C-alpha positions as CSV (number, residue, x, y, z in Angstrom):
1,M,21.0,-36.2,23.9
2,L,20.9,-39.7,22.5
3,R,18.4,-38.6,19.9
4,N,21.0,-36.4,18.3
5,Y,23.3,-39.2,17.4
6,L,23.1,-42.4,15.4
7,T,25.1,-45.5,16.1
8,V,26.5,-47.5,13.2
9,L,27.7,-51.0,13.7
10,V,30.1,-52.8,11.3
11,I,29.9,-56.5,11.8
12,P,32.4,-58.7,9.9
13,Q,31.2,-61.9,8.2
14,K,33.9,-63.9,9.8
15,E,35.7,-63.6,13.0
16,G,36.7,-60.1,14.0
17,N,35.9,-57.2,16.2
18,I,32.6,-55.4,15.8
19,L,33.2,-51.7,14.9
20,R,30.9,-49.2,16.4
21,F,30.5,-45.6,15.2
22,R,28.4,-42.8,16.5
23,I,27.4,-40.1,14.0
24,S,25.7,-36.9,14.8
25,A,22.2,-36.7,13.2
26,F,22.9,-33.1,12.2
27,L,26.1,-34.1,10.5
28,L,24.3,-36.9,8.7
29,K,21.6,-34.5,7.5
30,F,24.2,-32.1,6.4
31,F,26.1,-34.7,4.4
32,S,22.8,-35.9,2.9
33,L,21.9,-32.4,1.9
34,I,25.3,-32.0,0.3
35,V,24.9,-35.2,-1.7
36,I,21.5,-34.1,-2.9
37,I,22.8,-30.6,-3.9
38,V,25.8,-32.2,-5.7
39,S,23.5,-34.6,-7.5
40,L,21.2,-31.8,-8.6
41,I,24.1,-29.8,-9.8
42,S,25.5,-32.8,-11.6
43,I,22.1,-33.4,-13.3
44,G,21.9,-29.7,-14.2
45,I,25.5,-29.7,-15.6
46,F,24.7,-32.9,-17.6
47,Y,21.5,-31.4,-18.9
48,D,23.3,-28.2,-19.9
49,Y,26.0,-30.3,-21.6
50,L,23.4,-32.1,-23.6
51,S,21.7,-28.8,-24.5
52,I,25.0,-27.2,-25.5
53,R,25.9,-30.2,-27.5
54,Q,22.6,-30.1,-29.3
55,Q,22.9,-26.3,-29.9
56,G,26.4,-26.9,-31.2
57,Q,25.1,-29.5,-33.7
58,E,22.4,-27.1,-34.8
59,L,24.9,-24.3,-35.2
60,A,27.2,-26.6,-37.2
61,E,24.3,-27.4,-39.4
62,I,23.4,-23.8,-39.8
63,E,27.0,-22.9,-40.6
64,K,27.0,-25.7,-43.2
65,K,23.9,-24.4,-44.8
66,L,25.3,-20.9,-44.8
67,R,28.4,-22.1,-46.5
68,L,26.3,-23.9,-49.1
69,Q,24.2,-20.9,-49.6
70,T,27.3,-18.8,-50.0
71,F,28.6,-21.3,-52.6
72,D,25.3,-21.3,-54.4
73,F,25.1,-17.5,-54.4
74,Q,28.6,-17.3,-55.8
75,A,27.6,-19.8,-58.5
76,V,24.6,-17.7,-59.3
77,N,26.8,-14.6,-59.5
78,N,29.2,-16.4,-61.8
79,R,26.4,-17.6,-64.1
80,L,24.9,-14.1,-64.2
81,S,28.3,-12.6,-65.1
82,Q,28.7,-15.2,-67.9
83,K,25.2,-14.4,-69.2
84,W,25.9,-10.7,-69.3
85,K,29.1,-11.4,-71.3
86,E,27.1,-13.6,-73.7
87,L,24.4,-11.0,-74.1
88,K,27.0,-8.4,-74.9
89,T,28.4,-10.6,-77.6
90,Y,24.9,-11.1,-79.1
91,E,24.3,-7.3,-79.0
92,E,27.5,-6.7,-80.9
93,F,26.6,-9.3,-83.5
94,D,23.1,-7.8,-83.7
95,Q,24.6,-4.4,-84.4
96,Q,26.8,-5.9,-87.2
97,L,23.8,-7.6,-88.8
98,R,21.8,-4.4,-88.7
99,L,24.7,-2.5,-90.2
100,I,25.0,-5.0,-93.1
101,S,21.2,-5.1,-93.6
102,G,20.7,-1.4,-93.3
103,L,18.5,-1.7,-90.2
104,Q,20.8,0.0,-87.7
105,D,18.2,2.8,-87.1
106,S,15.3,0.4,-86.4
107,I,16.2,-1.1,-83.0
108,P,13.0,-2.6,-81.3
109,E,11.7,-1.0,-78.2
110,I,9.6,-2.8,-75.5
111,Q,8.5,-1.8,-72.1
112,Y,8.7,-3.9,-69.0
113,V,5.7,-3.6,-66.7
114,G,7.4,-3.0,-63.3
115,K,10.4,-1.3,-61.9
116,I,13.7,-1.9,-63.7
117,N,17.0,-0.4,-62.6
118,N,19.2,-0.1,-65.6
119,N,22.2,0.7,-63.4
120,L,22.2,-3.0,-62.3
121,R,22.9,-4.1,-65.9
122,G,26.1,-6.2,-66.0
123,Q,27.0,-5.4,-62.3
124,D,28.8,-7.8,-59.9
125,T,26.1,-9.2,-57.7
126,T,28.4,-10.6,-55.0
127,S,27.5,-7.9,-52.5
128,F,23.8,-7.6,-53.5
129,D,20.9,-8.6,-51.4
130,G,18.0,-10.8,-52.6
131,E,15.9,-7.9,-53.9
132,Q,18.8,-6.5,-55.9
133,V,19.6,-9.9,-57.4
134,L,15.9,-10.2,-58.4
135,G,16.3,-6.7,-60.1
136,V,19.3,-8.0,-62.0
137,L,17.4,-11.1,-63.1
138,K,14.5,-8.9,-64.3
139,Q,16.9,-6.7,-66.3
140,L,18.6,-9.7,-67.8
141,D,15.2,-11.1,-68.8
142,L,14.2,-7.8,-70.4
143,D,17.4,-7.6,-72.4
144,V,17.0,-11.2,-73.6
145,K,13.5,-10.4,-74.8
146,I,14.8,-7.4,-76.6
147,R,17.4,-9.5,-78.4
148,E,14.8,-12.1,-79.3
149,I,12.6,-9.4,-80.9
150,S,15.6,-7.9,-82.6
151,Y,16.6,-11.2,-84.2
152,F,13.0,-11.9,-85.2
153,Q,12.9,-8.5,-86.9
154,L,16.3,-9.1,-88.6
155,E,15.3,-12.5,-89.8
156,A,12.1,-11.1,-91.3
157,S,14.0,-8.3,-93.0
158,L,16.8,-10.5,-94.3
159,Q,14.3,-13.0,-95.6
160,E,12.5,-10.1,-97.4
161,S,15.9,-8.9,-98.8
162,K,16.7,-12.5,-99.9
163,D,13.3,-12.7,-101.7
164,R,13.8,-9.3,-103.2
165,L,17.2,-10.2,-104.6
166,L,15.8,-13.5,-106.0
167,R,13.1,-11.5,-107.8
168,T,15.4,-8.7,-109.0
169,P,16.5,-9.2,-112.7
170,S,20.2,-9.7,-112.7
171,I,21.3,-11.9,-115.7
172,R,21.1,-11.6,-119.5
173,P,18.0,-13.4,-120.6
174,T,19.6,-14.7,-123.8
175,S,22.9,-15.0,-125.7
176,G,23.8,-13.2,-128.9
177,Y,25.1,-9.7,-129.6
178,Q,23.4,-6.4,-128.7
179,S,21.8,-5.1,-131.9
180,S,20.0,-2.1,-130.3
181,A,20.4,-0.2,-127.0
182,F,18.0,1.5,-124.7
183,G,17.1,5.1,-125.6
184,V,16.7,7.2,-128.7
185,R,17.5,5.5,-132.0
186,A,16.7,5.5,-135.6
187,D,13.6,3.4,-136.3
188,P,14.7,0.4,-138.5
189,F,11.6,0.9,-140.7
190,T,11.1,4.7,-140.9
191,R,14.7,5.8,-140.0
192,R,13.1,8.5,-137.8
193,K,14.4,9.0,-134.3
194,K,12.3,7.2,-131.8
195,F,12.7,6.2,-128.1
196,H,13.6,2.5,-127.9
197,K,12.1,1.2,-124.6
198,G,14.2,-1.9,-124.3
199,V,17.4,-3.7,-125.4
200,D,17.6,-6.0,-128.5
201,W,19.8,-9.1,-128.7
202,A,20.2,-10.8,-132.0
203,S,20.9,-14.5,-132.6
204,R,19.7,-17.5,-134.4
205,P,16.0,-18.5,-134.3
206,Y,15.0,-20.7,-131.4
207,T,17.9,-19.4,-129.2
208,P,16.9,-20.1,-125.6
209,I,15.5,-17.3,-123.5
210,Y,15.8,-17.6,-119.7
211,A,14.1,-15.9,-116.8
212,P,16.4,-13.2,-115.4
213,A,14.8,-13.6,-111.9
214,D,12.1,-15.4,-110.0
215,G,8.6,-14.4,-110.9
216,I,5.3,-15.5,-112.4
217,V,4.1,-15.6,-116.0
218,V,1.2,-13.0,-116.2
219,N,0.9,-12.8,-120.0
220,A,1.7,-14.8,-123.1
221,Y,-0.1,-13.6,-126.2
222,I,0.3,-12.3,-129.7
223,N,1.1,-8.5,-129.8
224,G,0.9,-6.9,-133.2
225,G,4.2,-5.1,-133.2
226,F,6.1,-7.5,-130.9
227,G,4.6,-10.7,-132.3
228,K,4.6,-13.4,-129.7
229,F,4.9,-11.5,-126.4
230,L,5.7,-12.7,-122.9
231,V,5.4,-10.8,-119.6
232,L,6.9,-11.8,-116.2
233,D,5.9,-10.2,-112.9
234,H,8.7,-10.4,-110.4
235,G,6.9,-8.6,-107.6
236,Y,8.2,-5.5,-105.8
237,N,6.8,-3.4,-108.8
238,T,9.2,-5.0,-111.2
239,V,8.1,-6.5,-114.6
240,T,10.1,-7.8,-117.5
241,R,8.7,-8.2,-121.1
242,Y,9.9,-10.2,-124.1
243,G,9.0,-9.6,-127.7
244,H,9.5,-11.2,-131.2
245,L,9.4,-14.8,-129.8
246,I,8.9,-17.8,-131.9
247,K,7.8,-20.1,-129.1
248,F,6.6,-20.0,-125.5
249,E,8.1,-22.5,-123.1
250,V,5.8,-21.5,-120.1
251,T,2.1,-20.9,-119.6
252,V,0.2,-18.0,-117.8
253,G,0.2,-18.5,-114.1
254,Q,3.4,-20.6,-114.0
255,Q,6.0,-19.8,-111.3
256,V,9.6,-19.5,-112.7
257,K,13.0,-19.3,-111.1
258,R,16.0,-17.3,-112.3
259,G,17.6,-19.3,-115.1
260,D,14.5,-21.2,-116.1
261,L,13.8,-21.6,-119.9
262,I,10.8,-19.4,-120.7
263,A,10.8,-18.9,-124.5
264,R,12.7,-19.1,-127.8
265,M,14.0,-16.3,-129.9
266,G,12.3,-15.5,-133.2
267,N,11.3,-13.0,-135.8
268,T,7.6,-12.5,-135.2
269,G,5.8,-9.2,-135.3
270,R,7.4,-6.0,-136.7
271,S,10.9,-7.3,-137.0
272,T,13.8,-7.3,-139.5
273,A,15.6,-10.4,-138.2
274,S,15.7,-13.0,-135.4
275,H,16.2,-11.2,-132.1
276,L,14.8,-10.6,-128.6
277,H,13.3,-7.3,-127.6
278,Y,13.8,-7.1,-123.8
279,E,12.1,-4.5,-121.5
280,V,12.3,-3.9,-117.7
281,L,9.6,-1.8,-116.0
282,V,9.9,-0.5,-112.4
283,R,6.7,1.1,-111.0
284,D,5.4,1.2,-114.6
285,Q,8.4,3.2,-115.8
286,Y,10.7,1.9,-118.5
287,V,14.3,1.6,-117.2
288,N,17.5,0.6,-119.0
289,P,17.6,-3.2,-118.8
290,M,21.4,-3.2,-118.8
291,K,21.3,-1.8,-115.3
292,Y,19.8,-5.1,-114.3
293,V,22.4,-7.3,-116.1
294,L,25.4,-8.5,-114.1
295,E,27.8,-9.6,-116.8
């Protein structure tokens, strides 16, 4: 029976009675087991606490990233919306330019290699998934390319129009009064009716004669009936010719601009007085020069 108990003595350092306790071995083992179990539970709780704390930090980090991603996605959506608005403004401006330049029926067409959903054009992307956003970006990229091509076409067309206008006769080549009009008239020498292929302006000898448009001198020679004769080629199948000159101020092959001095009025060739005979030919056909004079 004594083996089932343990005796505990408590001896004071100084004077005093010695305390004696007798504890059951079973009870001691039970308390020891309880201590061990409580310790293990405490360690488990502490470990769980650390684990939960770490998971909480990770969740907080994930939540932070999600908030940032949501913010970034909203920023992307706002920028896309702004780009759609800008693109619409460019499209309206493009249409106005085409109307002014007469190119409204020649809108460029290009094909995108891949799948494009035109229904996504200009849509709010807030509720879109990643694939749909990529679709919107592809559509936006396609529309931007179309606008670039359209502006390139417009620029080329307007540049050609500008060049054509610069090369279209539009001013009187000289001063003086009109002595003979374009069309049927009485020949000054024979008095018979004859078609006059140009317009005559009369003034003093050596009156300056100017280029009515940009062009190049293609001929400067003595023509029997017209005396000293000058020819300008303005391109676009338009040619102007000048007769009865007294002096050339340009040479063959020379480039001239509208308003440049090209010759002097005279009385050379078959002529009754100092004047300029002025002709305009379009596609080798004589036309009334006054249609190309903006007074």
